[in-house]
Gaussian input, Z-matrix of N, CA and C with variables (Angstrom, degrees):
# hf/3-21g

backbone

0 1
 N
 C     1     B1
 C     2     B2     1     A1
 N     3     B3     2     A2     1     D1
 C     4     B4     3     A3     2     D2
 C     5     B5     4     A4     3     D3
 N     6     B6     5     A5     4     D4
 C     7     B7     6     A6     5     D5
 C     8     B8     7     A7     6     D6
 N     9     B9     8     A8     7     D7
 C    10    B10     9     A9     8     D8
 C    11    B11    10    A10     9     D9
 N    12    B12    11    A11    10    D10
 C    13    B13    12    A12    11    D11
 C    14    B14    13    A13    12    D12
 N    15    B15    14    A14    13    D13
 C    16    B16    15    A15    14    D14
 C    17    B17    16    A16    15    D15
 N    18    B18    17    A17    16    D16
 C    19    B19    18    A18    17    D17
 C    20    B20    19    A19    18    D18
 N    21    B21    20    A20    19    D19
 C    22    B22    21    A21    20    D20
 C    23    B23    22    A22    21    D21
 N    24    B24    23    A23    22    D22
 C    25    B25    24    A24    23    D23
 C    26    B26    25    A25    24    D24
 N    27    B27    26    A26    25    D25
 C    28    B28    27    A27    26    D26
 C    29    B29    28    A28    27    D27
 N    30    B30    29    A29    28    D28
 C    31    B31    30    A30    29    D29
 C    32    B32    31    A31    30    D30
 N    33    B33    32    A32    31    D31
 C    34    B34    33    A33    32    D32
 C    35    B35    34    A34    33    D33
 N    36    B36    35    A35    34    D34
 C    37    B37    36    A36    35    D35
 C    38    B38    37    A37    36    D36
 N    39    B39    38    A38    37    D37
 C    40    B40    39    A39    38    D38
 C    41    B41    40    A40    39    D39
 N    42    B42    41    A41    40    D40
 C    43    B43    42    A42    41    D41
 C    44    B44    43    A43    42    D42
 N    45    B45    44    A44    43    D43
 C    46    B46    45    A45    44    D44
 C    47    B47    46    A46    45    D45
 N    48    B48    47    A47    46    D46
 C    49    B49    48    A48    47    D47
 C    50    B50    49    A49    48    D48
 N    51    B51    50    A50    49    D49
 C    52    B52    51    A51    50    D50
 C    53    B53    52    A52    51    D51
 N    54    B54    53    A53    52    D52
 C    55    B55    54    A54    53    D53
 C    56    B56    55    A55    54    D54
 N    57    B57    56    A56    55    D55
 C    58    B58    57    A57    56    D56
 C    59    B59    58    A58    57    D57
 N    60    B60    59    A59    58    D58
 C    61    B61    60    A60    59    D59
 C    62    B62    61    A61    60    D60
 N    63    B63    62    A62    61    D61
 C    64    B64    63    A63    62    D62
 C    65    B65    64    A64    63    D63
 N    66    B66    65    A65    64    D64
 C    67    B67    66    A66    65    D65
 C    68    B68    67    A67    66    D66
 N    69    B69    68    A68    67    D67
 C    70    B70    69    A69    68    D68
 C    71    B71    70    A70    69    D69
 N    72    B72    71    A71    70    D70
 C    73    B73    72    A72    71    D71
 C    74    B74    73    A73    72    D72
 N    75    B75    74    A74    73    D73
 C    76    B76    75    A75    74    D74
 C    77    B77    76    A76    75    D75
 N    78    B78    77    A77    76    D76
 C    79    B79    78    A78    77    D77
 C    80    B80    79    A79    78    D78
 N    81    B81    80    A80    79    D79
 C    82    B82    81    A81    80    D80
 C    83    B83    82    A82    81    D81
 N    84    B84    83    A83    82    D82
 C    85    B85    84    A84    83    D83
 C    86    B86    85    A85    84    D84
 N    87    B87    86    A86    85    D85
 C    88    B88    87    A87    86    D86
 C    89    B89    88    A88    87    D87
 N    90    B90    89    A89    88    D88
 C    91    B91    90    A90    89    D89
 C    92    B92    91    A91    90    D90
 N    93    B93    92    A92    91    D91
 C    94    B94    93    A93    92    D92
 C    95    B95    94    A94    93    D93
 N    96    B96    95    A95    94    D94
 C    97    B97    96    A96    95    D95
 C    98    B98    97    A97    96    D96
 N    99    B99    98    A98    97    D97
 C   100   B100    99    A99    98    D98
 C   101   B101   100   A100    99    D99
 N   102   B102   101   A101   100   D100
 C   103   B103   102   A102   101   D101
 C   104   B104   103   A103   102   D102
 N   105   B105   104   A104   103   D103
 C   106   B106   105   A105   104   D104
 C   107   B107   106   A106   105   D105
 N   108   B108   107   A107   106   D106
 C   109   B109   108   A108   107   D107
 C   110   B110   109   A109   108   D108
 N   111   B111   110   A110   109   D109
 C   112   B112   111   A111   110   D110
 C   113   B113   112   A112   111   D111
 N   114   B114   113   A113   112   D112
 C   115   B115   114   A114   113   D113
 C   116   B116   115   A115   114   D114
 N   117   B117   116   A116   115   D115
 C   118   B118   117   A117   116   D116
 C   119   B119   118   A118   117   D117
 N   120   B120   119   A119   118   D118
 C   121   B121   120   A120   119   D119
 C   122   B122   121   A121   120   D120
 N   123   B123   122   A122   121   D121
 C   124   B124   123   A123   122   D122
 C   125   B125   124   A124   123   D123
 N   126   B126   125   A125   124   D124
 C   127   B127   126   A126   125   D125
 C   128   B128   127   A127   126   D126
 N   129   B129   128   A128   127   D127
 C   130   B130   129   A129   128   D128
 C   131   B131   130   A130   129   D129
 N   132   B132   131   A131   130   D130
 C   133   B133   132   A132   131   D131
 C   134   B134   133   A133   132   D132
 N   135   B135   134   A134   133   D133
 C   136   B136   135   A135   134   D134
 C   137   B137   136   A136   135   D135
 N   138   B138   137   A137   136   D136
 C   139   B139   138   A138   137   D137
 C   140   B140   139   A139   138   D138
 N   141   B141   140   A140   139   D139
 C   142   B142   141   A141   140   D140
 C   143   B143   142   A142   141   D141
 N   144   B144   143   A143   142   D142
 C   145   B145   144   A144   143   D143
 C   146   B146   145   A145   144   D144
 N   147   B147   146   A146   145   D145
 C   148   B148   147   A147   146   D146
 C   149   B149   148   A148   147   D147
 N   150   B150   149   A149   148   D148
 C   151   B151   150   A150   149   D149
 C   152   B152   151   A151   150   D150
 N   153   B153   152   A152   151   D151
 C   154   B154   153   A153   152   D152
 C   155   B155   154   A154   153   D153
 N   156   B156   155   A155   154   D154
 C   157   B157   156   A156   155   D155
 C   158   B158   157   A157   156   D156
 N   159   B159   158   A158   157   D157
 C   160   B160   159   A159   158   D158
 C   161   B161   160   A160   159   D159
 N   162   B162   161   A161   160   D160
 C   163   B163   162   A162   161   D161
 C   164   B164   163   A163   162   D162
 N   165   B165   164   A164   163   D163
 C   166   B166   165   A165   164   D164
 C   167   B167   166   A166   165   D165
 N   168   B168   167   A167   166   D166
 C   169   B169   168   A168   167   D167
 C   170   B170   169   A169   168   D168
 N   171   B171   170   A170   169   D169
 C   172   B172   171   A171   170   D170
 C   173   B173   172   A172   171   D171
 N   174   B174   173   A173   172   D172
 C   175   B175   174   A174   173   D173
 C   176   B176   175   A175   174   D174
 N   177   B177   176   A176   175   D175
 C   178   B178   177   A177   176   D176
 C   179   B179   178   A178   177   D177
 N   180   B180   179   A179   178   D178
 C   181   B181   180   A180   179   D179
 C   182   B182   181   A181   180   D180
 N   183   B183   182   A182   181   D181
 C   184   B184   183   A183   182   D182
 C   185   B185   184   A184   183   D183
 N   186   B186   185   A185   184   D184
 C   187   B187   186   A186   185   D185
 C   188   B188   187   A187   186   D186
 N   189   B189   188   A188   187   D187
 C   190   B190   189   A189   188   D188
 C   191   B191   190   A190   189   D189
 N   192   B192   191   A191   190   D190
 C   193   B193   192   A192   191   D191
 C   194   B194   193   A193   192   D192
 N   195   B195   194   A194   193   D193
 C   196   B196   195   A195   194   D194
 C   197   B197   196   A196   195   D195
 N   198   B198   197   A197   196   D196
 C   199   B199   198   A198   197   D197
 C   200   B200   199   A199   198   D198
 N   201   B201   200   A200   199   D199
 C   202   B202   201   A201   200   D200
 C   203   B203   202   A202   201   D201
 N   204   B204   203   A203   202   D202
 C   205   B205   204   A204   203   D203
 C   206   B206   205   A205   204   D204
 N   207   B207   206   A206   205   D205
 C   208   B208   207   A207   206   D206
 C   209   B209   208   A208   207   D207
 N   210   B210   209   A209   208   D208
 C   211   B211   210   A210   209   D209
 C   212   B212   211   A211   210   D210
 N   213   B213   212   A212   211   D211
 C   214   B214   213   A213   212   D212
 C   215   B215   214   A214   213   D213
 N   216   B216   215   A215   214   D214
 C   217   B217   216   A216   215   D215
 C   218   B218   217   A217   216   D216
 N   219   B219   218   A218   217   D217
 C   220   B220   219   A219   218   D218
 C   221   B221   220   A220   219   D219
 N   222   B222   221   A221   220   D220
 C   223   B223   222   A222   221   D221
 C   224   B224   223   A223   222   D222
 N   225   B225   224   A224   223   D223
 C   226   B226   225   A225   224   D224
 C   227   B227   226   A226   225   D225
 N   228   B228   227   A227   226   D226
 C   229   B229   228   A228   227   D227
 C   230   B230   229   A229   228   D228
 N   231   B231   230   A230   229   D229
 C   232   B232   231   A231   230   D230
 C   233   B233   232   A232   231   D231
 N   234   B234   233   A233   232   D232
 C   235   B235   234   A234   233   D233
 C   236   B236   235   A235   234   D234
 N   237   B237   236   A236   235   D235
 C   238   B238   237   A237   236   D236
 C   239   B239   238   A238   237   D237
 N   240   B240   239   A239   238   D238
 C   241   B241   240   A240   239   D239
 C   242   B242   241   A241   240   D240
 N   243   B243   242   A242   241   D241
 C   244   B244   243   A243   242   D242
 C   245   B245   244   A244   243   D243
 N   246   B246   245   A245   244   D244
 C   247   B247   246   A246   245   D245
 C   248   B248   247   A247   246   D246
 N   249   B249   248   A248   247   D247
 C   250   B250   249   A249   248   D248
 C   251   B251   250   A250   249   D249
 N   252   B252   251   A251   250   D250
 C   253   B253   252   A252   251   D251
 C   254   B254   253   A253   252   D252
 N   255   B255   254   A254   253   D253
 C   256   B256   255   A255   254   D254
 C   257   B257   256   A256   255   D255
 N   258   B258   257   A257   256   D256
 C   259   B259   258   A258   257   D257
 C   260   B260   259   A259   258   D258
 N   261   B261   260   A260   259   D259
 C   262   B262   261   A261   260   D260
 C   263   B263   262   A262   261   D261
 N   264   B264   263   A263   262   D262
 C   265   B265   264   A264   263   D263
 C   266   B266   265   A265   264   D264
 N   267   B267   266   A266   265   D265
 C   268   B268   267   A267   266   D266
 C   269   B269   268   A268   267   D267
 N   270   B270   269   A269   268   D268
 C   271   B271   270   A270   269   D269
 C   272   B272   271   A271   270   D270
 N   273   B273   272   A272   271   D271
 C   274   B274   273   A273   272   D272
 C   275   B275   274   A274   273   D273
 N   276   B276   275   A275   274   D274
 C   277   B277   276   A276   275   D275
 C   278   B278   277   A277   276   D276

   B1=1.4414
   B2=1.5256
   B3=1.3081
   B4=1.4654
   B5=1.5211
   B6=1.3205
   B7=1.4666
   B8=1.5197
   B9=1.3397
   B10=1.4791
   B11=1.5213
   B12=1.3196
   B13=1.4578
   B14=1.5214
   B15=1.3012
   B16=1.4565
   B17=1.5251
   B18=1.3189
   B19=1.4686
   B20=1.5258
   B21=1.3097
   B22=1.4619
   B23=1.4996
   B24=1.2973
   B25=1.4605
   B26=1.5257
   B27=1.3017
   B28=1.4638
   B29=1.5201
   B30=1.2973
   B31=1.4646
   B32=1.5214
   B33=1.3140
   B34=1.4576
   B35=1.5228
   B36=1.3231
   B37=1.4537
   B38=1.5142
   B39=1.3206
   B40=1.4601
   B41=1.5250
   B42=1.3089
   B43=1.4618
   B44=1.5222
   B45=1.3048
   B46=1.4609
   B47=1.5238
   B48=1.3086
   B49=1.4664
   B50=1.5292
   B51=1.3173
   B52=1.4605
   B53=1.5221
   B54=1.3367
   B55=1.4637
   B56=1.5190
   B57=1.3109
   B58=1.4693
   B59=1.5250
   B60=1.3362
   B61=1.4545
   B62=1.5275
   B63=1.3279
   B64=1.4604
   B65=1.5137
   B66=1.3393
   B67=1.4617
   B68=1.5207
   B69=1.3296
   B70=1.4620
   B71=1.5266
   B72=1.3279
   B73=1.4657
   B74=1.5192
   B75=1.3261
   B76=1.4602
   B77=1.5181
   B78=1.3367
   B79=1.4669
   B80=1.5266
   B81=1.3340
   B82=1.4500
   B83=1.5173
   B84=1.3319
   B85=1.4585
   B86=1.5265
   B87=1.3366
   B88=1.4742
   B89=1.5276
   B90=1.3310
   B91=1.4697
   B92=1.5134
   B93=1.3237
   B94=1.4599
   B95=1.5230
   B96=1.3060
   B97=1.4540
   B98=1.5230
   B99=1.3335
   B100=1.4623
   B101=1.5124
   B102=1.3329
   B103=1.4665
   B104=1.5271
   B105=1.3303
   B106=1.4630
   B107=1.5216
   B108=1.3377
   B109=1.4603
   B110=1.5249
   B111=1.3393
   B112=1.4649
   B113=1.5239
   B114=1.3378
   B115=1.4705
   B116=1.5119
   B117=1.3266
   B118=1.4614
   B119=1.5214
   B120=1.3154
   B121=1.4646
   B122=1.5182
   B123=1.3042
   B124=1.4576
   B125=1.5214
   B126=1.3259
   B127=1.4608
   B128=1.5253
   B129=1.3232
   B130=1.4677
   B131=1.5276
   B132=1.3418
   B133=1.4603
   B134=1.5233
   B135=1.3279
   B136=1.4601
   B137=1.5213
   B138=1.3287
   B139=1.4598
   B140=1.5210
   B141=1.3227
   B142=1.4628
   B143=1.5187
   B144=1.3490
   B145=1.4615
   B146=1.5204
   B147=1.3248
   B148=1.4691
   B149=1.5331
   B150=1.3367
   B151=1.4650
   B152=1.5210
   B153=1.3324
   B154=1.4594
   B155=1.5221
   B156=1.3507
   B157=1.4575
   B158=1.5191
   B159=1.3383
   B160=1.4592
   B161=1.5177
   B162=1.3303
   B163=1.4671
   B164=1.5226
   B165=1.3359
   B166=1.4699
   B167=1.5298
   B168=1.3401
   B169=1.4675
   B170=1.5280
   B171=1.3264
   B172=1.4598
   B173=1.5222
   B174=1.3319
   B175=1.4586
   B176=1.5191
   B177=1.3357
   B178=1.4551
   B179=1.5234
   B180=1.3216
   B181=1.4616
   B182=1.5173
   B183=1.3324
   B184=1.4560
   B185=1.5139
   B186=1.3280
   B187=1.4614
   B188=1.5222
   B189=1.3291
   B190=1.4662
   B191=1.5202
   B192=1.3252
   B193=1.4623
   B194=1.5127
   B195=1.3408
   B196=1.4604
   B197=1.5287
   B198=1.3276
   B199=1.4687
   B200=1.5215
   B201=1.3376
   B202=1.4617
   B203=1.5270
   B204=1.3234
   B205=1.4631
   B206=1.5190
   B207=1.3273
   B208=1.4641
   B209=1.5247
   B210=1.3197
   B211=1.4570
   B212=1.5178
   B213=1.3250
   B214=1.4626
   B215=1.5129
   B216=1.3260
   B217=1.4625
   B218=1.5200
   B219=1.3112
   B220=1.4648
   B221=1.5156
   B222=1.3164
   B223=1.4517
   B224=1.5199
   B225=1.3351
   B226=1.4522
   B227=1.5273
   B228=1.3335
   B229=1.4635
   B230=1.5284
   B231=1.3274
   B232=1.4617
   B233=1.5349
   B234=1.3313
   B235=1.4550
   B236=1.5163
   B237=1.3217
   B238=1.4574
   B239=1.5259
   B240=1.3313
   B241=1.4507
   B242=1.5203
   B243=1.3244
   B244=1.4604
   B245=1.5161
   B246=1.3216
   B247=1.4566
   B248=1.5256
   B249=1.3270
   B250=1.4597
   B251=1.5237
   B252=1.3489
   B253=1.4590
   B254=1.5228
   B255=1.3275
   B256=1.4638
   B257=1.5285
   B258=1.3313
   B259=1.4564
   B260=1.5243
   B261=1.3362
   B262=1.4537
   B263=1.5279
   B264=1.3437
   B265=1.4602
   B266=1.5150
   B267=1.3444
   B268=1.4707
   B269=1.5041
   B270=1.3414
   B271=1.4510
   B272=1.5223
   B273=1.3144
   B274=1.4712
   B275=1.5122
   B276=1.3217
   B277=1.4650
   B278=1.5035
   A1=109.39
   A2=115.36
   A3=120.60
   A4=111.42
   A5=115.45
   A6=119.71
   A7=112.52
   A8=116.95
   A9=120.05
   A10=110.05
   A11=114.64
   A12=119.88
   A13=109.90
   A14=116.31
   A15=119.24
   A16=110.47
   A17=116.56
   A18=120.15
   A19=109.33
   A20=115.38
   A21=117.57
   A22=112.12
   A23=117.65
   A24=120.55
   A25=111.26
   A26=114.21
   A27=120.90
   A28=108.23
   A29=116.79
   A30=119.87
   A31=111.54
   A32=116.98
   A33=120.94
   A34=110.27
   A35=116.48
   A36=119.88
   A37=115.40
   A38=118.65
   A39=119.92
   A40=109.36
   A41=116.87
   A42=121.07
   A43=108.01
   A44=116.35
   A45=120.15
   A46=109.49
   A47=115.44
   A48=121.43
   A49=109.46
   A50=116.82
   A51=121.73
   A52=109.74
   A53=116.67
   A54=120.24
   A55=114.19
   A56=118.50
   A57=123.35
   A58=112.26
   A59=115.49
   A60=121.06
   A61=109.94
   A62=116.26
   A63=120.74
   A64=112.64
   A65=114.45
   A66=121.97
   A67=108.53
   A68=117.26
   A69=122.32
   A70=111.59
   A71=117.39
   A72=121.85
   A73=107.39
   A74=117.05
   A75=122.41
   A76=111.58
   A77=116.19
   A78=122.76
   A79=110.52
   A80=115.29
   A81=120.91
   A82=114.35
   A83=116.92
   A84=119.91
   A85=110.13
   A86=117.76
   A87=120.47
   A88=111.54
   A89=115.76
   A90=122.05
   A91=109.60
   A92=114.40
   A93=121.09
   A94=107.78
   A95=116.23
   A96=121.70
   A97=111.25
   A98=115.77
   A99=121.38
   A100=114.90
   A101=118.24
   A102=120.02
   A103=110.21
   A104=116.38
   A105=121.63
   A106=109.20
   A107=115.96
   A108=121.71
   A109=109.88
   A110=117.11
   A111=121.94
   A112=109.65
   A113=115.91
   A114=121.64
   A115=106.90
   A116=117.59
   A117=120.91
   A118=111.06
   A119=115.98
   A120=123.17
   A121=106.03
   A122=117.14
   A123=120.18
   A124=109.10
   A125=116.37
   A126=119.46
   A127=110.67
   A128=117.03
   A129=121.56
   A130=109.24
   A131=115.98
   A132=122.54
   A133=107.30
   A134=116.37
   A135=121.19
   A136=110.10
   A137=116.38
   A138=121.65
   A139=109.68
   A140=116.32
   A141=122.46
   A142=110.25
   A143=116.26
   A144=121.39
   A145=110.94
   A146=115.58
   A147=124.03
   A148=113.07
   A149=117.37
   A150=122.56
   A151=107.54
   A152=116.24
   A153=121.06
   A154=109.69
   A155=115.62
   A156=121.86
   A157=109.47
   A158=116.50
   A159=121.57
   A160=111.38
   A161=116.38
   A162=121.19
   A163=112.36
   A164=118.04
   A165=121.31
   A166=110.81
   A167=117.41
   A168=125.92
   A169=113.61
   A170=118.29
   A171=121.90
   A172=109.10
   A173=116.91
   A174=121.59
   A175=108.93
   A176=116.55
   A177=120.63
   A178=110.30
   A179=116.16
   A180=122.27
   A181=110.65
   A182=115.70
   A183=121.41
   A184=111.62
   A185=117.42
   A186=123.28
   A187=109.34
   A188=116.61
   A189=121.42
   A190=109.43
   A191=116.98
   A192=119.75
   A193=112.30
   A194=115.74
   A195=123.60
   A196=108.25
   A197=116.34
   A198=121.36
   A199=109.94
   A200=116.56
   A201=123.18
   A202=108.12
   A203=115.91
   A204=121.82
   A205=108.24
   A206=116.74
   A207=122.45
   A208=107.91
   A209=115.82
   A210=119.28
   A211=108.42
   A212=114.81
   A213=120.66
   A214=108.56
   A215=115.74
   A216=119.99
   A217=109.67
   A218=115.31
   A219=121.06
   A220=107.68
   A221=116.69
   A222=121.36
   A223=110.21
   A224=117.06
   A225=122.43
   A226=110.07
   A227=116.62
   A228=121.00
   A229=112.89
   A230=117.38
   A231=119.94
   A232=112.33
   A233=117.51
   A234=121.01
   A235=114.18
   A236=117.91
   A237=121.22
   A238=110.21
   A239=115.91
   A240=120.82
   A241=109.55
   A242=115.82
   A243=120.83
   A244=109.30
   A245=115.24
   A246=121.44
   A247=107.61
   A248=117.79
   A249=121.90
   A250=109.58
   A251=116.78
   A252=122.35
   A253=107.61
   A254=116.45
   A255=122.15
   A256=109.73
   A257=116.05
   A258=121.66
   A259=108.71
   A260=116.52
   A261=122.78
   A262=109.05
   A263=115.64
   A264=120.94
   A265=106.88
   A266=115.84
   A267=121.30
   A268=108.82
   A269=116.37
   A270=121.02
   A271=110.26
   A272=115.93
   A273=122.36
   A274=108.57
   A275=116.16
   A276=119.12
   A277=111.72
   D1=135.93
   D2=-175.34
   D3=-76.47
   D4=145.57
   D5=177.67
   D6=-94.13
   D7=-16.52
   D8=177.30
   D9=-127.79
   D10=154.03
   D11=-178.65
   D12=-69.36
   D13=136.96
   D14=-179.56
   D15=-71.78
   D16=144.88
   D17=179.15
   D18=-80.89
   D19=156.95
   D20=177.43
   D21=134.92
   D22=-93.28
   D23=-170.52
   D24=-69.06
   D25=132.60
   D26=178.65
   D27=-119.62
   D28=144.32
   D29=179.01
   D30=-86.70
   D31=-9.09
   D32=-179.10
   D33=-96.91
   D34=-176.91
   D35=172.27
   D36=95.61
   D37=6.85
   D38=177.94
   D39=-99.92
   D40=131.26
   D41=177.98
   D42=-153.69
   D43=148.55
   D44=-179.80
   D45=-93.68
   D46=157.74
   D47=179.27
   D48=-71.18
   D49=146.64
   D50=177.79
   D51=-65.45
   D52=152.74
   D53=-175.00
   D54=-89.24
   D55=-12.74
   D56=178.09
   D57=57.94
   D58=49.19
   D59=179.25
   D60=-87.88
   D61=166.04
   D62=173.62
   D63=124.46
   D64=-175.66
   D65=-179.31
   D66=-77.37
   D67=127.70
   D68=-179.63
   D69=-101.20
   D70=-32.46
   D71=178.95
   D72=-128.46
   D73=127.13
   D74=-173.26
   D75=-95.38
   D76=172.02
   D77=-177.57
   D78=-59.79
   D79=137.26
   D80=178.18
   D81=90.30
   D82=-10.31
   D83=-179.76
   D84=-88.37
   D85=144.35
   D86=178.82
   D87=-77.25
   D88=148.51
   D89=176.04
   D90=-132.90
   D91=155.72
   D92=172.96
   D93=-110.85
   D94=161.95
   D95=-178.57
   D96=-55.01
   D97=129.40
   D98=177.05
   D99=92.13
   D100=-9.15
   D101=-179.91
   D102=-71.54
   D103=138.73
   D104=-179.82
   D105=-75.59
   D106=129.05
   D107=178.35
   D108=-97.30
   D109=-47.88
   D110=-178.04
   D111=-140.19
   D112=134.66
   D113=168.44
   D114=-105.29
   D115=128.89
   D116=-174.61
   D117=-149.96
   D118=162.10
   D119=171.25
   D120=-110.92
   D121=120.32
   D122=-172.62
   D123=81.58
   D124=-174.81
   D125=-177.28
   D126=-110.33
   D127=71.82
   D128=173.35
   D129=-67.23
   D130=-40.54
   D131=176.43
   D132=-112.81
   D133=142.46
   D134=179.97
   D135=-104.66
   D136=150.09
   D137=179.10
   D138=-78.75
   D139=130.18
   D140=177.94
   D141=-107.64
   D142=-144.32
   D143=-178.66
   D144=-67.55
   D145=134.46
   D146=176.79
   D147=59.70
   D148=26.31
   D149=175.97
   D150=-126.10
   D151=136.74
   D152=179.65
   D153=-117.38
   D154=156.45
   D155=-178.19
   D156=-112.77
   D157=127.38
   D158=178.43
   D159=-80.51
   D160=175.81
   D161=-177.46
   D162=-67.24
   D163=-24.02
   D164=177.16
   D165=-99.59
   D166=24.10
   D167=177.86
   D168=68.87
   D169=13.51
   D170=175.49
   D171=-71.18
   D172=135.45
   D173=176.86
   D174=-99.17
   D175=131.56
   D176=179.44
   D177=-138.44
   D178=159.55
   D179=-174.70
   D180=-72.67
   D181=133.62
   D182=175.76
   D183=-89.65
   D184=-23.49
   D185=179.76
   D186=-145.80
   D187=164.92
   D188=175.52
   D189=-69.26
   D190=144.04
   D191=178.16
   D192=166.62
   D193=-158.93
   D194=-179.14
   D195=-114.47
   D196=136.01
   D197=-178.88
   D198=-76.81
   D199=135.13
   D200=175.85
   D201=-133.45
   D202=141.00
   D203=176.17
   D204=-110.30
   D205=141.71
   D206=177.68
   D207=-142.28
   D208=166.49
   D209=175.03
   D210=-138.26
   D211=147.35
   D212=176.57
   D213=-151.50
   D214=162.41
   D215=178.11
   D216=-78.38
   D217=133.38
   D218=179.18
   D219=-120.13
   D220=131.17
   D221=-179.08
   D222=-82.42
   D223=130.98
   D224=179.48
   D225=-90.23
   D226=171.35
   D227=-176.87
   D228=-67.84
   D229=-25.50
   D230=-179.19
   D231=-89.81
   D232=7.95
   D233=177.07
   D234=95.78
   D235=-16.38
   D236=178.17
   D237=-74.86
   D238=168.77
   D239=177.05
   D240=-122.03
   D241=152.46
   D242=174.60
   D243=-136.25
   D244=155.56
   D245=178.29
   D246=-80.91
   D247=113.50
   D248=-178.19
   D249=-98.70
   D250=134.86
   D251=176.42
   D252=-96.08
   D253=123.51
   D254=-174.73
   D255=-116.57
   D256=138.21
   D257=178.48
   D258=-108.95
   D259=126.06
   D260=178.94
   D261=-121.09
   D262=155.10
   D263=170.05
   D264=-119.47
   D265=112.61
   D266=177.45
   D267=-83.34
   D268=132.88
   D269=-178.94
   D270=-72.19
   D271=143.08
   D272=177.70
   D273=-87.97
   D274=132.33
   D275=-178.30
   D276=-95.27

């Protein structure tokens, strides 16, 4: 029977990869169709004009244009209101 612990196996050292969430393209920047604007969990930002929402709540450009952010009051189901952040893509003329 050993008198000291054998070296080797450690119980530490496990970590998951970062998810790389957040805003990828900011207001005033140009986008092309299909480019990811925001990666998010849940709907912190809502899709506006010419913006589509993926199955993992990612917002991406539906058409070529310039990214714009806006906010408006949104009524909730319980009657309260919240400030909603909306992402739009304005078409370039």
